[in-house]
PLY file of the C-alpha trace (Angstrom):
ply
format ascii 1.0
element vertex 129
property float x
property float y
property float z
element edge 128
property int vertex1
property int vertex2
end_header
15.85 126.46 49.15
19.07 124.92 50.48
19.01 121.19 50.96
20.60 119.69 54.02
23.28 117.93 51.96
24.50 121.22 50.43
24.47 122.91 53.82
26.55 120.11 55.37
29.04 120.21 52.47
29.44 123.95 52.86
29.93 123.68 56.62
32.54 120.96 56.07
34.57 123.36 53.92
34.60 126.21 56.45
37.71 124.97 58.30
39.59 125.03 55.00
38.61 128.64 54.41
39.94 129.56 57.84
43.15 127.57 57.43
46.46 129.44 57.46
47.31 130.95 54.13
50.47 130.78 52.11
51.99 133.94 53.54
55.40 133.52 55.15
56.29 130.55 52.99
59.63 132.13 52.06
62.36 133.34 54.41
61.39 136.56 56.16
63.13 139.74 55.11
66.04 140.66 57.31
67.92 143.88 56.59
71.27 142.35 57.53
70.77 139.23 55.38
69.46 141.33 52.47
72.38 143.77 52.70
74.85 140.86 52.85
73.25 139.24 49.78
73.44 142.54 47.90
77.10 143.06 48.83
77.82 139.52 47.66
76.26 140.22 44.26
73.60 137.55 44.81
70.45 137.05 42.77
67.55 138.18 44.97
63.76 138.07 44.74
61.72 140.13 47.20
58.15 138.87 47.57
55.63 141.29 49.09
52.65 139.29 50.27
49.61 139.34 52.51
47.85 136.32 54.02
44.48 137.46 52.65
45.71 138.14 49.10
44.40 135.73 46.43
47.01 136.92 43.92
49.79 136.16 46.42
48.34 132.66 46.87
48.47 132.19 43.11
52.05 133.49 42.85
53.35 131.28 45.66
53.34 127.87 43.89
54.61 129.44 40.66
57.60 130.95 42.45
58.27 127.73 44.39
58.17 125.65 41.20
60.53 128.01 39.40
62.96 128.16 42.32
63.07 124.36 42.44
64.70 124.39 38.98
68.46 123.96 38.98
69.20 127.21 37.16
67.43 129.23 39.88
68.79 127.32 42.88
71.00 130.21 44.00
68.27 132.88 43.91
67.72 134.17 47.43
64.12 135.00 48.37
63.01 137.44 51.04
59.35 137.79 51.96
57.94 141.07 53.29
54.53 141.08 54.97
52.37 143.77 53.42
50.26 144.26 56.55
52.92 144.51 59.23
56.19 145.70 57.66
55.30 149.15 56.31
58.77 150.64 56.94
60.37 147.94 54.81
57.76 148.45 52.08
58.54 152.17 51.96
62.21 151.36 51.50
61.34 149.18 48.51
58.73 151.65 47.22
56.22 148.78 47.23
52.66 150.06 47.56
50.74 146.85 46.97
50.77 143.24 48.03
51.70 140.73 45.30
54.70 142.87 44.36
57.78 140.98 43.18
61.14 142.78 42.99
64.26 141.29 41.46
67.84 142.31 42.24
71.29 141.32 41.06
73.42 142.54 43.91
72.40 146.11 44.65
70.90 146.72 41.20
67.14 146.33 40.81
66.58 144.21 37.70
62.79 144.33 37.53
59.51 144.39 39.37
55.93 143.36 38.87
52.67 143.92 40.71
49.81 141.44 40.63
51.42 139.27 37.98
50.37 135.61 37.96
51.79 134.61 34.57
54.40 131.88 35.07
56.32 133.08 32.02
56.62 136.69 33.12
57.45 135.69 36.71
60.17 133.47 35.28
61.43 136.40 33.18
61.64 138.50 36.34
63.60 135.79 38.16
65.79 135.17 35.10
66.75 138.86 35.08
68.35 138.42 38.52
70.89 135.90 37.22
0 1
1 2
2 3
3 4
4 5
5 6
6 7
7 8
8 9
9 10
10 11
11 12
12 13
13 14
14 15
15 16
16 17
17 18
18 19
19 20
20 21
21 22
22 23
23 24
24 25
25 26
26 27
27 28
28 29
29 30
30 31
31 32
32 33
33 34
34 35
35 36
36 37
37 38
38 39
39 40
40 41
41 42
42 43
43 44
44 45
45 46
46 47
47 48
48 49
49 50
50 51
51 52
52 53
53 54
54 55
55 56
56 57
57 58
58 59
59 60
60 61
61 62
62 63
63 64
64 65
65 66
66 67
67 68
68 69
69 70
70 71
71 72
72 73
73 74
74 75
75 76
76 77
77 78
78 79
79 80
80 81
81 82
82 83
83 84
84 85
85 86
86 87
87 88
88 89
89 90
90 91
91 92
92 93
93 94
94 95
95 96
96 97
97 98
98 99
99 100
100 101
101 102
102 103
103 104
104 105
105 106
106 107
107 108
108 109
109 110
110 111
111 112
112 113
113 114
114 115
115 116
116 117
117 118
118 119
119 120
120 121
121 122
122 123
123 124
124 125
125 126
126 127
127 128
């Protein structure tokens, strides 16, 4: 039997569950900006995410923390929405949300799917330098 106190606590948390998720926390993918970054030989991280994806929510603070470090300050990030940008996903051959793809200029340097290990995400970002 559920006591009133537990029911009220659960109801109080419902707005948090419906709150906006971490999707779109990075700059949106733009073909022209991505192409320009590739031509300029920039370090690039493409983040494929979905607002409902728990793995994406776990990756988000890891990526933000890493990118706040001085050595990764010049890495450009482009976010692609898994649910609404299917043409872009096909171009990247990304079949799942929580896909991370690293580039150094036009060369793909690595990719991961569903990875939430800070060390391996850092390795992926490091490979773009």
